[in-house]
N, CA, C and O atoms as a GROMACS GRO file, in nm:
protein
  316
    1MET      N    1   0.500   1.175  -0.454
    1MET     CA    2   0.369   1.148  -0.486
    1MET      C    3   0.270   1.275  -0.459
    1MET      O    4   0.277   1.334  -0.351
    2HIS      N    5   0.184   1.314  -0.554
    2HIS     CA    6   0.097   1.426  -0.539
    2HIS      C    7  -0.008   1.390  -0.624
    2HIS      O    8   0.005   1.347  -0.738
    3ALA      N    9  -0.136   1.415  -0.552
    3ALA     CA   10  -0.276   1.411  -0.615
    3ALA      C   11  -0.346   1.526  -0.589
    3ALA      O   12  -0.340   1.584  -0.481
    4ASP      N   13  -0.432   1.574  -0.711
    4ASP     CA   14  -0.500   1.675  -0.686
    4ASP      C   15  -0.664   1.632  -0.710
    4ASP      O   16  -0.694   1.538  -0.784
    5ALA      N   17  -0.744   1.697  -0.655
    5ALA     CA   18  -0.886   1.663  -0.666
    5ALA      C   19  -0.969   1.798  -0.709
    5ALA      O   20  -0.899   1.887  -0.758
    6VAL      N   21  -1.098   1.820  -0.698
    6VAL     CA   22  -1.162   1.922  -0.740
    6VAL      C   23  -1.139   2.039  -0.631
    6VAL      O   24  -1.125   2.157  -0.660
    7ARG      N   25  -1.137   1.994  -0.520
    7ARG     CA   26  -1.124   2.109  -0.397
    7ARG      C   27  -1.001   2.086  -0.309
    7ARG      O   28  -0.962   2.176  -0.235
    8VAL      N   29  -0.944   1.975  -0.316
    8VAL     CA   30  -0.828   1.940  -0.234
    8VAL      C   31  -0.717   1.871  -0.292
    8VAL      O   32  -0.731   1.832  -0.408
    9TRP      N   33  -0.599   1.847  -0.229
    9TRP     CA   34  -0.486   1.786  -0.284
    9TRP      C   35  -0.423   1.718  -0.167
    9TRP      O   36  -0.448   1.757  -0.053
   10PHE      N   37  -0.335   1.608  -0.190
   10PHE     CA   38  -0.257   1.560  -0.082
   10PHE      C   39  -0.140   1.529  -0.163
   10PHE      O   40  -0.136   1.520  -0.286
   11GLY      N   41  -0.031   1.509  -0.066
   11GLY     CA   42   0.106   1.448  -0.125
   11GLY      C   43   0.185   1.373  -0.006
   11GLY      O   44   0.172   1.400   0.113
   12LEU      N   45   0.267   1.276  -0.061
   12LEU     CA   46   0.347   1.217   0.045
   12LEU      C   47   0.500   1.224  -0.031
   12LEU      O   48   0.530   1.233  -0.150
   13GLU      N   49   0.574   1.218   0.081
   13GLU     CA   50   0.725   1.230   0.049
   13GLU      C   51   0.818   1.173   0.145
   13GLU      O   52   0.843   1.234   0.249
   14PRO      N   53   0.874   1.054   0.117
   14PRO     CA   54   0.858   0.982   0.015
   14PRO      C   55   0.731   0.904   0.000
   14PRO      O   56   0.665   0.874   0.100
   15GLY      N   57   0.697   0.871  -0.117
   15GLY     CA   58   0.547   0.810  -0.144
   15GLY      C   59   0.545   0.685  -0.136
   15GLY      O   60   0.430   0.640  -0.135
   16TYR      N   61   0.652   0.587  -0.130
   16TYR     CA   62   0.649   0.435  -0.150
   16TYR      C   63   0.754   0.392  -0.036
   16TYR      O   64   0.842   0.320  -0.083
   17GLU      N   65   0.766   0.413   0.084
   17GLU     CA   66   0.851   0.365   0.176
   17GLU      C   67   0.780   0.291   0.291
   17GLU      O   68   0.663   0.318   0.319
   18TYR      N   69   0.835   0.219   0.342
   18TYR     CA   70   0.788   0.150   0.467
   18TYR      C   71   0.794   0.233   0.597
   18TYR      O   72   0.729   0.196   0.695
   19GLY      N   73   0.866   0.339   0.598
   19GLY     CA   74   0.868   0.437   0.710
   19GLY      C   75   0.926   0.575   0.674
   19GLY      O   76   0.973   0.597   0.562
   20GLY      N   77   0.921   0.659   0.764
   20GLY     CA   78   0.943   0.790   0.735
   20GLY      C   79   0.866   0.862   0.644
   20GLY      O   80   0.915   0.951   0.574
   21LEU      N   81   0.746   0.828   0.639
   21LEU     CA   82   0.633   0.893   0.543
   21LEU      C   83   0.597   1.047   0.606
   21LEU      O   84   0.573   1.069   0.725
   22LYS      N   85   0.599   1.133   0.512
   22LYS     CA   86   0.560   1.287   0.548
   22LYS      C   87   0.470   1.294   0.452
   22LYS      O   88   0.479   1.244   0.339
   23GLY      N   89   0.356   1.376   0.512
   23GLY     CA   90   0.248   1.402   0.384
   23GLY      C   91   0.186   1.510   0.450
   23GLY      O   92   0.182   1.522   0.573
   24LYS      N   93   0.128   1.600   0.355
   24LYS     CA   94   0.056   1.718   0.365
   24LYS      C   95  -0.081   1.711   0.267
   24LYS      O   96  -0.087   1.644   0.164
   25THR      N   97  -0.172   1.780   0.315
   25THR     CA   98  -0.287   1.794   0.230
   25THR      C   99  -0.321   1.951   0.232
   25THR      O  100  -0.262   2.031   0.304
   26SER      N  101  -0.424   1.983   0.142
   26SER     CA  102  -0.457   2.120   0.133
   26SER      C  103  -0.514   2.159   0.264
   26SER      O  104  -0.531   2.280   0.279
   27GLU      N  105  -0.546   2.082   0.362
   27GLU     CA  106  -0.591   2.119   0.496
   27GLU      C  107  -0.474   2.115   0.597
   27GLU      O  108  -0.505   2.142   0.713
   28GLY      N  109  -0.356   2.088   0.574
   28GLY     CA  110  -0.242   2.082   0.658
   28GLY      C  111  -0.158   1.940   0.659
   28GLY      O  112  -0.172   1.860   0.567
   29GLU      N  113  -0.074   1.917   0.767
   29GLU     CA  114   0.001   1.805   0.769
   29GLU      C  115  -0.065   1.684   0.809
   29GLU      O  116  -0.154   1.692   0.894
   30MET      N  117  -0.034   1.574   0.761
   30MET     CA  118  -0.086   1.437   0.792
   30MET      C  119   0.013   1.387   0.911
   30MET      O  120   0.134   1.410   0.918
   31ASP      N  121  -0.065   1.316   1.000
   31ASP     CA  122   0.010   1.255   1.100
   31ASP      C  123   0.001   1.107   1.106
   31ASP      O  124  -0.100   1.044   1.138
   32PHE      N  125   0.129   1.052   1.070
   32PHE     CA  126   0.152   0.923   1.064
   32PHE      C  127   0.215   0.841   1.185
   32PHE      O  128   0.308   0.885   1.252
   33HIS      N  129   0.166   0.740   1.203
   33HIS     CA  130   0.208   0.655   1.327
   33HIS      C  131   0.283   0.551   1.266
   33HIS      O  132   0.232   0.502   1.165
   34PRO      N  133   0.393   0.504   1.304
   34PRO     CA  134   0.484   0.402   1.241
   34PRO      C  135   0.429   0.268   1.269
   34PRO      O  136   0.392   0.229   1.380
   35VAL      N  137   0.426   0.196   1.152
   35VAL     CA  138   0.334   0.054   1.148
   35VAL      C  139   0.439  -0.044   1.080
   35VAL      O  140   0.487  -0.017   0.970
   36ASN      N  141   0.468  -0.146   1.143
   36ASN     CA  142   0.538  -0.245   1.068
   36ASN      C  143   0.430  -0.332   0.981
   36ASN      O  144   0.355  -0.415   1.033
   37GLN      N  145   0.434  -0.305   0.848
   37GLN     CA  146   0.327  -0.347   0.774
   37GLN      C  147   0.335  -0.508   0.745
   37GLN      O  148   0.237  -0.564   0.697
   38GLN      N  149   0.439  -0.573   0.772
   38GLN     CA  150   0.452  -0.719   0.762
   38GLN      C  151   0.392  -0.791   0.881
   38GLN      O  152   0.334  -0.900   0.871
   39ALA      N  153   0.410  -0.718   1.007
   39ALA     CA  154   0.357  -0.773   1.134
   39ALA      C  155   0.220  -0.751   1.138
   39ALA      O  156   0.145  -0.833   1.191
   40ALA      N  157   0.168  -0.619   1.074
   40ALA     CA  158   0.003  -0.622   1.067
   40ALA      C  159  -0.038  -0.685   0.993
   40ALA      O  160  -0.159  -0.700   1.004
   41GLN      N  161   0.018  -0.746   0.896
   41GLN     CA  162  -0.065  -0.848   0.796
   41GLN      C  163  -0.054  -0.979   0.860
   41GLN      O  164  -0.150  -1.055   0.848
   42MET      N  165   0.053  -1.019   0.930
   42MET     CA  166   0.059  -1.148   0.988
   42MET      C  167  -0.047  -1.148   1.106
   42MET      O  168  -0.111  -1.250   1.133
   43ASP      N  169  -0.061  -1.033   1.173
   43ASP     CA  170  -0.154  -1.055   1.283
   43ASP      C  171  -0.296  -1.043   1.224
   43ASP      O  172  -0.388  -1.091   1.291
   44ASP      N  173  -0.321  -0.988   1.114
   44ASP     CA  174  -0.448  -0.978   1.062
   44ASP      C  175  -0.481  -1.122   1.012
   44ASP      O  176  -0.597  -1.162   1.020
   45PHE      N  177  -0.382  -1.201   0.959
   45PHE     CA  178  -0.405  -1.349   0.918
   45PHE      C  179  -0.422  -1.443   1.044
   45PHE      O  180  -0.489  -1.546   1.035
   46ALA      N  181  -0.363  -1.408   1.154
   46ALA     CA  182  -0.386  -1.488   1.267
   46ALA      C  183  -0.522  -1.468   1.319
   46ALA      O  184  -0.586  -1.566   1.358
   47GLN      N  185  -0.577  -1.336   1.324
   47GLN     CA  186  -0.697  -1.299   1.352
   47GLN      C  187  -0.812  -1.388   1.276
   47GLN      O  188  -0.902  -1.449   1.335
   48CYS      N  189  -0.792  -1.384   1.130
   48CYS     CA  190  -0.864  -1.462   1.043
   48CYS      C  191  -0.882  -1.608   1.069
   48CYS      O  192  -0.983  -1.671   1.037
   49VAL      N  193  -0.773  -1.661   1.132
   49VAL     CA  194  -0.781  -1.806   1.135
   49VAL      C  195  -0.864  -1.840   1.275
   49VAL      O  196  -0.946  -1.931   1.288
   50ARG      N  197  -0.820  -1.745   1.379
   50ARG     CA  198  -0.879  -1.751   1.516
   50ARG      C  199  -1.041  -1.728   1.510
   50ARG      O  200  -1.117  -1.801   1.574
   51TYR      N  201  -1.085  -1.626   1.431
   51TYR     CA  202  -1.226  -1.584   1.437
   51TYR      C  203  -1.294  -1.634   1.314
   51TYR      O  204  -1.410  -1.597   1.296
   52ASP      N  205  -1.230  -1.723   1.216
   52ASP     CA  206  -1.287  -1.773   1.106
   52ASP      C  207  -1.360  -1.661   1.004
   52ASP      O  208  -1.475  -1.668   0.961
   53ARG      N  209  -1.265  -1.559   0.980
   53ARG     CA  210  -1.331  -1.441   0.901
   53ARG      C  211  -1.228  -1.426   0.778
   53ARG      O  212  -1.117  -1.480   0.782
   54GLU      N  213  -1.270  -1.352   0.673
   54GLU     CA  214  -1.184  -1.325   0.562
   54GLU      C  215  -1.073  -1.230   0.575
   54GLU      O  216  -1.079  -1.133   0.650
   55LYS      N  217  -0.967  -1.259   0.500
   55LYS     CA  218  -0.853  -1.160   0.528
   55LYS      C  219  -0.870  -1.021   0.463
   55LYS      O  220  -0.939  -1.003   0.362
   56LEU      N  221  -0.807  -0.931   0.522
   56LEU     CA  222  -0.822  -0.801   0.461
   56LEU      C  223  -0.764  -0.773   0.315
   56LEU      O  224  -0.814  -0.695   0.234
   57VAL      N  225  -0.651  -0.851   0.296
   57VAL     CA  226  -0.590  -0.845   0.152
   57VAL      C  227  -0.600  -1.003   0.107
   57VAL      O  228  -0.526  -1.089   0.155
   58PRO      N  229  -0.696  -1.027   0.014
   58PRO     CA  230  -0.699  -1.151  -0.031
   58PRO      C  231  -0.581  -1.211  -0.111
   58PRO      O  232  -0.514  -1.132  -0.178
   59ALA      N  233  -0.552  -1.335  -0.112
   59ALA     CA  234  -0.439  -1.384  -0.208
   59ALA      C  235  -0.448  -1.339  -0.350
   59ALA      O  236  -0.343  -1.313  -0.409
   60GLU      N  237  -0.580  -1.326  -0.417
   60GLU     CA  238  -0.579  -1.286  -0.542
   60GLU      C  239  -0.517  -1.148  -0.572
   60GLU      O  240  -0.470  -1.118  -0.682
   61MET      N  241  -0.520  -1.073  -0.472
   61MET     CA  242  -0.450  -0.936  -0.495
   61MET      C  243  -0.303  -0.959  -0.514
   61MET      O  244  -0.249  -0.888  -0.599
   62GLY      N  245  -0.225  -1.051  -0.446
   62GLY     CA  246  -0.100  -1.069  -0.455
   62GLY      C  247  -0.078  -1.152  -0.591
   62GLY      O  248   0.020  -1.125  -0.660
   63LEU      N  249  -0.157  -1.238  -0.624
   63LEU     CA  250  -0.143  -1.312  -0.755
   63LEU      C  251  -0.152  -1.198  -0.870
   63LEU      O  252  -0.074  -1.197  -0.965
   64ARG      N  253  -0.236  -1.117  -0.855
   64ARG     CA  254  -0.258  -1.006  -0.948
   64ARG      C  255  -0.145  -0.917  -0.987
   64ARG      O  256  -0.115  -0.876  -1.098
   65GLU      N  257  -0.081  -0.893  -0.854
   65GLU     CA  258   0.040  -0.793  -0.862
   65GLU      C  259   0.170  -0.879  -0.919
   65GLU      O  260   0.253  -0.825  -0.992
   66MET      N  261   0.179  -0.998  -0.884
   66MET     CA  262   0.288  -1.068  -0.943
   66MET      C  263   0.261  -1.093  -1.100
   66MET      O  264   0.356  -1.090  -1.179
   67ARG      N  265   0.149  -1.115  -1.138
   67ARG     CA  266   0.132  -1.099  -1.292
   67ARG      C  267   0.174  -0.968  -1.364
   67ARG      O  268   0.235  -0.964  -1.471
   68ILE      N  269   0.131  -0.859  -1.287
   68ILE     CA  270   0.171  -0.722  -1.339
   68ILE      C  271   0.313  -0.712  -1.346
   68ILE      O  272   0.367  -0.671  -1.449
   69ILE      N  273   0.395  -0.755  -1.219
   69ILE     CA  274   0.544  -0.755  -1.234
   69ILE      C  275   0.598  -0.833  -1.325
   69ILE      O  276   0.699  -0.788  -1.380
   70GLN      N  277   0.552  -0.955  -1.364
   70GLN     CA  278   0.613  -1.042  -1.438
   70GLN      C  279   0.583  -0.967  -1.598
   70GLN      O  280   0.668  -0.981  -1.686
   71ALA      N  281   0.473  -0.898  -1.621
   71ALA     CA  282   0.462  -0.849  -1.755
   71ALA      C  283   0.540  -0.725  -1.767
   71ALA      O  284   0.574  -0.687  -1.879
   72MET      N  285   0.570  -0.659  -1.664
   72MET     CA  286   0.673  -0.558  -1.664
   72MET      C  287   0.811  -0.604  -1.698
   72MET      O  288   0.873  -0.535  -1.779
   73TYR      N  289   0.866  -0.707  -1.651
   73TYR     CA  290   0.986  -0.770  -1.677
   73TYR      C  291   0.996  -0.810  -1.821
   73TYR      O  292   1.095  -0.789  -1.891
   74LYS      N  293   0.884  -0.870  -1.862
   74LYS     CA  294   0.871  -0.910  -2.002
   74LYS      C  295   0.884  -0.805  -2.091
   74LYS      O  296   0.962  -0.811  -2.186
   75SER      N  297   0.801  -0.694  -2.065
   75SER     CA  298   0.794  -0.578  -2.142
   75SER      C  299   0.938  -0.517  -2.160
   75SER      O  300   0.978  -0.476  -2.269
   76ALA      N  301   1.010  -0.513  -2.046
   76ALA     CA  302   1.149  -0.457  -2.041
   76ALA      C  303   1.237  -0.537  -2.140
   76ALA      O  304   1.302  -0.484  -2.229
   77ARG      N  305   1.232  -0.676  -2.116
   77ARG     CA  306   1.322  -0.757  -2.220
   77ARG      C  307   1.291  -0.755  -2.359
   77ARG      O  308   1.376  -0.762  -2.447
   78THR      N  309   1.151  -0.744  -2.380
   78THR     CA  310   1.122  -0.751  -2.538
   78THR      C  311   1.094  -0.618  -2.595
   78THR      O  312   1.061  -0.606  -2.713
   79GLY      N  313   1.108  -0.510  -2.512
   79GLY     CA  314   1.083  -0.375  -2.580
   79GLY      C  315   0.949  -0.350  -2.601
   79GLY      O  316   0.914  -0.246  -2.654
   0.00000   0.00000   0.00000
């Protein structure tokens, strides 16, 4: 994955993995720290319950993504 802007750029390789990400920018290498994304999301949910606050990722985002995925499957089926 690569993106260009007016004065800078960045890239990730691989772009969509849970681990092993390596990235570069027009200013140098990116420094990634390994994160278990599912554990981080579960920890955030527990903190929301404990401190009565909103989730970082609302359920509506997941619903929207599932609708997009369903539309992709339908499009593949129907051409």
